[in-house]
C-alpha positions as CSV (number, residue, x, y, z in Angstrom):
1,M,226.0,58.5,-39.2
2,K,224.4,60.3,-36.3
3,K,221.5,57.8,-36.3
4,L,224.0,54.9,-36.2
5,Q,225.8,56.6,-33.2
6,A,222.5,57.1,-31.4
7,T,221.6,53.4,-32.0
8,L,225.0,52.2,-30.7
9,F,224.7,54.5,-27.6
10,L,221.2,53.1,-26.8
11,F,222.6,49.5,-27.2
12,L,225.5,50.2,-24.8
13,F,223.1,51.9,-22.4
14,I,220.9,48.9,-22.3
15,Q,223.8,46.5,-21.9
16,I,225.3,48.5,-19.0
17,S,221.9,49.2,-17.3
18,F,220.4,45.8,-17.6
19,G,223.5,43.6,-17.7
20,Q,223.0,42.3,-14.2
21,K,222.7,38.7,-12.9
22,L,219.1,37.9,-12.3
23,D,217.7,35.5,-9.7
24,I,215.0,33.8,-11.9
25,I,212.4,31.5,-10.4
26,N,210.8,28.8,-12.4
27,N,211.4,30.7,-15.6
28,Q,208.5,33.0,-14.6
29,A,209.8,35.7,-12.2
30,I,212.8,37.6,-11.0
31,Q,213.4,37.7,-7.3
32,F,214.8,40.7,-5.4
33,S,215.5,41.0,-1.7
34,I,215.8,44.1,0.5
35,K,217.5,43.4,3.8
36,Q,216.3,45.3,6.8
37,E,217.4,45.1,10.4
38,K,214.6,42.8,11.5
39,D,213.2,41.7,8.2
40,T,214.1,40.8,4.6
41,I,211.6,42.1,2.1
42,N,211.3,39.7,-0.9
43,F,209.5,40.6,-4.0
44,V,209.3,39.5,-7.6
45,V,209.1,41.0,-11.1
46,I,206.9,38.8,-13.2
47,D,209.3,38.5,-16.1
48,T,212.6,36.8,-16.9
49,K,214.5,39.7,-18.3
50,L,214.7,43.5,-17.7
51,D,215.5,44.8,-21.2
52,E,212.6,47.3,-21.4
53,I,211.9,50.5,-19.6
54,K,208.3,50.4,-18.3
55,P,206.3,51.8,-15.4
56,V,205.6,49.7,-12.3
57,F,202.3,48.0,-11.5
58,L,202.4,46.9,-7.9
59,F,199.8,44.3,-7.1
60,C,199.0,44.0,-3.3
61,Q,197.8,40.5,-2.6
62,G,195.1,39.5,-0.2
63,S,195.4,38.0,3.3
64,L,197.0,34.8,4.7
65,P,200.6,33.7,4.5
66,M,200.7,32.1,1.1
67,P,204.1,31.8,-0.6
68,L,204.6,33.1,-4.1
69,F,205.7,29.7,-5.4
70,V,205.0,26.1,-4.4
71,K,207.5,23.2,-4.7
72,P,205.7,19.8,-4.8
73,E,207.8,16.8,-3.8
74,K,207.7,15.2,-7.3
75,E,206.0,17.6,-9.7
76,N,207.2,20.8,-11.1
77,M,207.2,24.1,-9.2
78,W,204.2,26.3,-9.8
79,M,203.3,29.9,-9.0
80,I,200.6,31.3,-6.7
81,G,202.0,34.8,-7.0
82,G,199.4,36.4,-4.7
83,G,196.6,35.5,-7.2
84,I,198.1,37.0,-10.3
85,T,198.0,33.6,-12.2
86,N,194.4,34.5,-12.7
87,F,195.4,37.4,-14.9
88,D,196.5,37.7,-18.5
89,L,200.1,38.3,-17.5
90,N,201.3,38.8,-21.1
91,E,198.8,41.7,-21.5
92,I,200.0,43.4,-18.3
93,K,203.7,42.9,-19.2
94,K,203.2,44.7,-22.5
95,N,202.8,47.9,-20.6
96,Y,204.1,47.4,-17.0
97,H,206.6,45.7,-14.8
98,L,204.3,43.6,-12.6
99,I,205.5,43.5,-9.0
100,V,204.3,41.3,-6.2
101,I,205.7,41.4,-2.7
102,S,206.0,38.3,-0.6
103,M,204.0,38.1,2.6
104,P,205.9,39.0,5.7
105,K,208.0,36.3,7.4
106,T,206.8,33.9,4.6
107,P,209.3,32.2,2.3
108,V,209.0,33.0,-1.4
109,I,209.2,29.3,-2.3
110,V,207.6,26.7,0.1
111,A,207.7,22.9,-0.2
112,E,204.1,21.7,-0.5
113,K,204.2,19.6,2.7
114,Y,204.5,22.9,4.6
115,L,201.3,24.2,3.3
116,N,197.8,23.6,4.7
117,K,194.7,23.0,2.6
118,S,194.4,26.7,2.0
119,Y,198.0,26.9,0.7
120,C,199.1,28.9,3.7
121,Y,202.6,28.4,5.0
122,I,202.9,26.4,8.2
123,P,206.3,25.8,9.9
124,N,205.1,22.5,11.3
125,E,203.3,20.2,8.9
126,K,201.6,18.5,11.9
127,E,199.9,21.8,12.9
128,P,197.8,22.9,9.9
129,D,196.3,25.9,11.7
130,G,199.6,27.0,13.2
131,F,200.9,30.0,11.3
132,D,204.5,31.2,11.9
133,K,204.4,33.3,15.1
134,E,206.6,36.0,13.5
135,Y,204.2,36.3,10.6
136,V,201.3,36.8,13.1
137,K,203.2,39.6,14.7
138,A,204.0,41.2,11.4
139,D,200.5,40.9,9.9
140,F,199.2,44.5,10.3
141,L,198.3,47.2,7.8
142,E,201.1,49.7,8.6
143,N,203.8,47.0,8.2
144,Y,202.5,46.1,4.7
145,E,202.6,49.8,3.7
146,Y,206.2,50.2,5.1
147,R,207.4,47.1,3.2
148,A,205.8,48.3,0.0
149,E,207.4,51.7,0.4
150,K,210.8,50.2,0.7
151,V,210.2,48.2,-2.5
152,L,208.9,51.2,-4.4
153,K,211.9,53.3,-3.3
154,F,214.2,50.6,-4.6
155,L,212.4,50.4,-7.9
156,R,212.5,54.2,-8.5
157,K,216.3,53.9,-8.7
158,Q,216.3,51.1,-11.3
159,K,217.3,51.9,-14.9
160,W,214.5,49.7,-16.2
161,V,211.7,51.6,-14.5
162,D,209.8,54.4,-16.0
163,N,208.9,56.7,-13.1
164,S,206.4,58.8,-15.0
165,K,203.6,56.4,-14.0
166,L,203.0,54.2,-11.0
167,I,200.0,51.8,-10.7
168,V,199.1,50.4,-7.3
169,A,196.2,48.0,-7.0
170,G,195.1,45.4,-4.4
171,H,192.6,42.7,-3.9
172,S,190.6,42.2,-0.6
173,Q,193.1,42.9,2.2
174,G,195.5,44.2,-0.5
175,S,193.0,46.9,-1.3
176,K,193.6,48.3,2.2
177,V,197.4,48.2,1.6
178,A,197.0,49.9,-1.8
179,T,194.8,52.6,-0.3
180,L,197.4,53.5,2.4
181,I,200.2,53.5,-0.2
182,A,198.3,55.8,-2.5
183,L,197.3,58.1,0.4
184,N,200.9,58.6,1.5
185,N,202.9,58.2,-1.6
186,K,202.6,61.1,-4.1
187,K,204.3,59.1,-6.8
188,V,201.3,56.9,-7.3
189,T,199.3,57.9,-10.3
190,H,196.5,55.3,-10.5
191,L,194.8,53.3,-7.7
192,G,192.9,50.0,-8.2
193,L,190.6,48.5,-5.6
194,F,189.2,45.0,-6.1
195,A,186.7,43.3,-3.7
196,A,187.3,46.1,-1.2
197,N,185.3,46.8,2.0
198,P,184.9,50.6,2.3
199,F,184.3,50.3,6.0
200,G,187.3,48.1,6.9
201,R,187.0,44.5,7.8
202,I,185.1,43.6,11.0
203,D,181.8,45.1,10.0
204,Q,181.3,42.4,7.4
205,N,181.1,39.8,10.2
206,I,178.3,41.7,11.9
207,R,176.4,42.1,8.6
208,N,176.9,38.5,7.9
209,Y,175.4,37.4,11.2
210,R,172.3,39.6,10.4
211,K,171.9,38.0,7.0
212,E,172.2,34.5,8.5
213,A,169.4,35.4,10.9
214,E,167.3,36.8,8.1
215,R,167.7,33.6,6.1
216,K,166.8,31.7,9.3
217,E,170.2,29.8,9.2
218,I,170.6,30.9,12.8
219,T,168.2,32.4,15.4
220,W,168.2,36.1,16.2
221,V,169.3,35.2,19.7
222,E,172.4,33.5,18.2
223,A,173.0,36.4,15.9
224,N,172.8,38.8,18.8
225,D,175.3,36.7,20.8
226,K,177.7,36.6,17.9
227,I,177.5,40.3,17.3
228,E,178.2,41.0,21.0
229,N,181.1,38.7,20.9
230,T,182.5,40.5,17.9
231,Y,182.3,43.8,19.8
232,Q,184.2,42.2,22.7
233,M,186.9,40.9,20.3
234,Y,187.3,44.3,18.8
235,K,187.6,45.9,22.3
236,D,190.3,43.4,23.1
237,A,192.2,44.4,19.9
238,F,192.6,47.9,21.3
239,N,193.8,46.6,24.7
240,K,197.6,46.6,24.8
241,D,197.8,43.9,27.5
242,T,195.4,41.6,25.5
243,L,197.4,42.1,22.3
244,I,200.5,40.7,24.0
245,Q,198.6,37.5,24.8
246,K,196.7,37.5,21.5
247,P,198.9,39.1,18.8
248,H,196.6,37.9,16.0
249,L,194.1,40.6,17.1
250,L,196.5,43.3,15.8
251,A,195.4,42.4,12.3
252,W,191.7,42.9,13.2
253,K,192.6,46.3,14.7
254,S,194.6,47.6,11.8
255,F,192.6,46.2,8.9
256,S,189.3,47.3,10.3
257,R,190.3,50.9,9.7
258,P,187.5,52.3,7.5
259,L,188.8,53.1,4.0
260,L,186.1,55.5,2.8
261,N,187.6,58.6,4.4
262,D,191.0,57.7,2.9
263,W,189.5,57.2,-0.5
264,L,187.8,60.7,-0.3
265,R,191.2,62.2,0.5
266,I,192.9,60.6,-2.5
267,K,193.0,62.8,-5.6
268,I,194.4,60.5,-8.2
269,P,192.2,58.4,-10.6
270,T,190.7,55.5,-8.5
271,Y,189.1,52.3,-9.9
272,L,186.7,50.2,-7.8
273,A,185.6,46.8,-9.0
274,Y,183.5,44.3,-7.0
275,G,181.1,41.4,-7.3
276,T,177.5,41.8,-6.2
277,N,177.6,38.5,-4.3
278,D,180.4,39.5,-2.1
279,I,179.6,40.2,1.6
280,A,182.9,42.1,2.0
281,S,181.9,44.5,-0.8
282,D,178.2,44.9,-0.2
283,L,178.6,48.5,0.9
284,C,180.6,49.5,-2.2
285,D,177.2,50.4,-3.7
286,L,177.1,53.3,-1.3
287,V,180.5,54.7,-2.2
288,P,179.5,56.8,-5.3
289,L,177.1,58.7,-3.0
290,F,179.9,59.9,-0.9
291,Y,181.9,61.0,-3.9
292,I,178.8,62.9,-5.2
293,Q,178.4,64.6,-1.8
294,N,182.0,65.7,-1.8
295,S,182.0,66.9,-5.4
296,K,184.7,64.4,-6.4
297,D,184.9,63.0,-9.9
298,N,188.0,60.8,-9.7
299,L,186.2,57.5,-9.1
300,T,185.5,54.9,-11.8
301,Y,183.5,51.9,-10.5
302,K,182.6,48.6,-12.1
303,R,179.9,46.4,-10.5
304,Y,180.1,42.7,-11.6
305,L,176.7,41.1,-11.3
306,N,176.4,37.7,-9.6
307,L,180.1,37.3,-8.9
308,E,181.7,36.6,-5.5
309,H,184.8,37.8,-3.7
310,N,187.2,36.3,-6.1
311,F,185.0,37.0,-9.2
312,F,183.7,33.5,-9.6
313,E,180.0,33.1,-10.7
314,V,177.4,32.2,-8.0
315,E,174.7,29.6,-8.7
316,S,171.1,30.1,-7.9
317,D,171.5,28.0,-4.8
318,G,174.2,30.3,-3.5
319,T,177.1,28.0,-4.2
320,T,180.3,29.2,-6.0
321,N,181.0,27.8,-9.5
322,Y,184.7,27.5,-9.7
323,E,184.5,26.6,-13.3
324,K,183.3,30.1,-14.2
325,E,185.8,32.7,-13.2
326,H,186.1,36.2,-14.4
327,W,189.4,37.6,-13.0
328,T,191.0,37.9,-16.4
329,E,188.1,40.0,-17.7
330,V,188.1,42.1,-14.5
331,M,191.8,42.8,-14.7
332,D,191.8,43.4,-18.4
333,E,189.2,46.1,-17.9
334,F,191.4,47.8,-15.3
335,I,194.5,47.7,-17.5
336,K,192.6,49.4,-20.3
337,W,191.5,52.0,-17.8
338,T,195.1,52.7,-16.7
339,K,196.0,53.4,-20.3
340,Q,193.3,56.0,-21.0
């Protein structure tokens, strides 16, 4: 009898806790919105129901104002989801509520005609390089952390969230956002970094110019000029007057913050995965040295040979083979690690 009463209580608890009307997109995700004074933070749970209590896995997507969903004129809607369509979503959903936050000042769903060739949202279809001005102003590291914290605070209060564990991971630019979240939010239990640059962002441009000169693709004189121009651009990014005229430089300023010192301050288990043919992640090979020097043992790293920034294979001539991708494998290894 007591067992029957307990079962009935659990059933009623689930009905009351989860019996809410859900905004389901394309039978793939549930949308939530958090309204702020000057912003509405949209995010999705990659599921169509919330009838299980599970921990949160927040995936921080990379750069550029891509929507989470694309609506073609005649075909069916499809999901970009910040790149998560490359993952084995069913495997992740067995253990976690997978969360993706929409890019700032970027609609969750965008008609295909308002996307450029890189699937970035453009308000004017006749200006393929013209990003929304409000997005440009909002595209800086601290804002992404602020928006993520609002989402995580909301999620902690939900009946369908298990707060005993919190996974935060990010790819490329998203690895910088994930780092800052893990640094400042003591609720995070596991940090995942994919295709990260331990020294920020702008340094990879300088390293790339050197490599181009070494390969004789440009002269050393040209490389020297490009490096000096990069220095000047970075100086401009720290000039308040220049930022007013060129707000896009704010992203260069904030995202070029070196991550290595932040990583060394983080005490939770940290997972670093990168491809050896990725200019952004070249210096990840040095990261274990710093952990050794600082007597830290919370780093797990995985070096993927001959893969590029998005974990595609690279041919002998240096071209990317988009038929041979390994994101599923990379993410599956991370998920296994989070369950250890």
